[in-house]
N, C-alpha and C positions, 0 to 999 in steps of 0.2 A: 504494500500500500504506500509506504514511504517513497519507494522508487517511482511509483506512478505520479505522486504529487510533485516530485522533483522534475520529471520528464514533461509534465503537462505545460508548465510555463515555457520550456524550451520549444516545444512543438508549436505553441501559439506564436512565439517570436518568429519562427520560420515561415509562418503563413502571412505575416504582415506585409512583406514586400509584394507578394502575389496579389493581395487585396488592393494595394495602392496602385499597381500597374493597370488594373482593369479600369478603363475610362469609358463611361457611357455618355454619348452625346445626347443633348436634349434639343428637340426641335419643336416648332410651333406651327399650327395651322389655324386659319380663320374658317371655322366650321360654317358660319353663316354664309360666307362668300362661296364656299364649296357647295353647299346645298343649293344656293341660288344658281350655280353653274351646272347643276346636274340635270340630266334629262329625266322627266317623270316627277319632278319636284313641285310642279305647279299646284297640285291639289293640297300638298302639305303647306306650301307657302301661303296660299289663299286662306286656309284654315288658321294658320298662325297669325295672319294679319287680322282676321275677324276676332280671334280670341284676344289678341292684344288690345284691340279697340274696345271690345266689350268689358274686359277686365279693367281697362283704364277708366271707362265711364263709371263702373261700379266703385272703383277706388275713390274717384272724385265725389261720388254720392256719400261714401263713408266719411270722407274728410269733412264734408258739409254737415253731415249729421253729428259728427264728433264735435265740431265747433259749436253747433247749436246746443248739444247736450251739455257742454262745458259752460256755455253762456247762461242757459236757463236752469240747469240742474233739475229739470223736471223728470219725473219717473217715465212719462210717456216718451220723451226724447231719448232717454237712456235705453228704453226698451226697443225703440225704433233702430237705434244704433246697433244694439246687440243683434237684432234680427238681421240687419243688413250685413253685419260681419259674418254671421252664420251662413247666410245665403251666399255670400262671397266665397267662403271656404268650400261650400258644397259645389258651387258652380266651378270653382277653380279645380277641384278634384276631378270633376267630370271632364273638364277640358284637358287636364293632364292625361287622362286615360285616352281620350280621342287623339291628342297630339302624339302620344306614344305609339298608338296603333298606326297612325299615318306616317310616322317617321321610321317605323321598323324596317320596311323594305329598302328605304334609302340608307339606313344605318349600316346594314350588312355590306352594301356596295361601297359605301364611303369608308367604313372601317378596313375593308380589304384593300382599297386603293392606298389609304394612309399607311397601312402596314407594309405593303409592297414597296412604296417609295421610301419609307423610313429604313427598311432593311437594306435596300440597294444603295442608300446614301450613307449608311453607317450610323443611323440614329437608334438609340436604345429606348428613348422615351419621347413621346410626342404629346404636347399639351394644346388645348384650345386657347388661342391668344386672349379671347375675351374673358374666359374664366380665370386665366392666370392674372390678367390685369385687374379684374374686378376684385379678386381675392388678395391682391398684392402678394401673390405667391412668388413672382419673379421681380426682382429689383432692377436687373439690367439684362438685356439680351441683344446681341448684335443681329438685328433682323435680316441683314443680307446673308448672314452665315447660317441662320437657324430657321428661317421661314420656308416651310415646305409647301405652302399653299399653291404657288404656280405649278410646281411639279405634280402635285396631286390632281389639280385641275386638268393638266395635260393627260394624266393617266386615266382620269374619269372619262375624257372625251374619246378615248380609244375604243 
């Protein structure tokens, strides 16, 4: 047992150089641009546009009701706000299901093209630019060296 405890740190030290040599390149794609450039995406894009418009109107209504409920502090106004929020959540859930179903056939084609371009270009990880920017996941990226969007668009057109 003592021999094992002595050899374990030495074995771990031997693996450190190998772990450091492995470099995985990170690439980015603009998924919205790719979907817009795909054939067969018109139905999804139309649905997405309608969903965004409807949810935007509902959010505006909720903001108006929230301001009124804060101002008046009336039970009826708070109840109306709560109902609007519940309706929003239910409608949003339904839209998410519809959007997911509409995006599924596009997703498999898109994922395959991204994976193919990433592998052939030596990228180990590919992120959506908008998600990375919105989450502040990436502080800096040289877009000319990491943007795979044009290459994926070209692959999708084939």
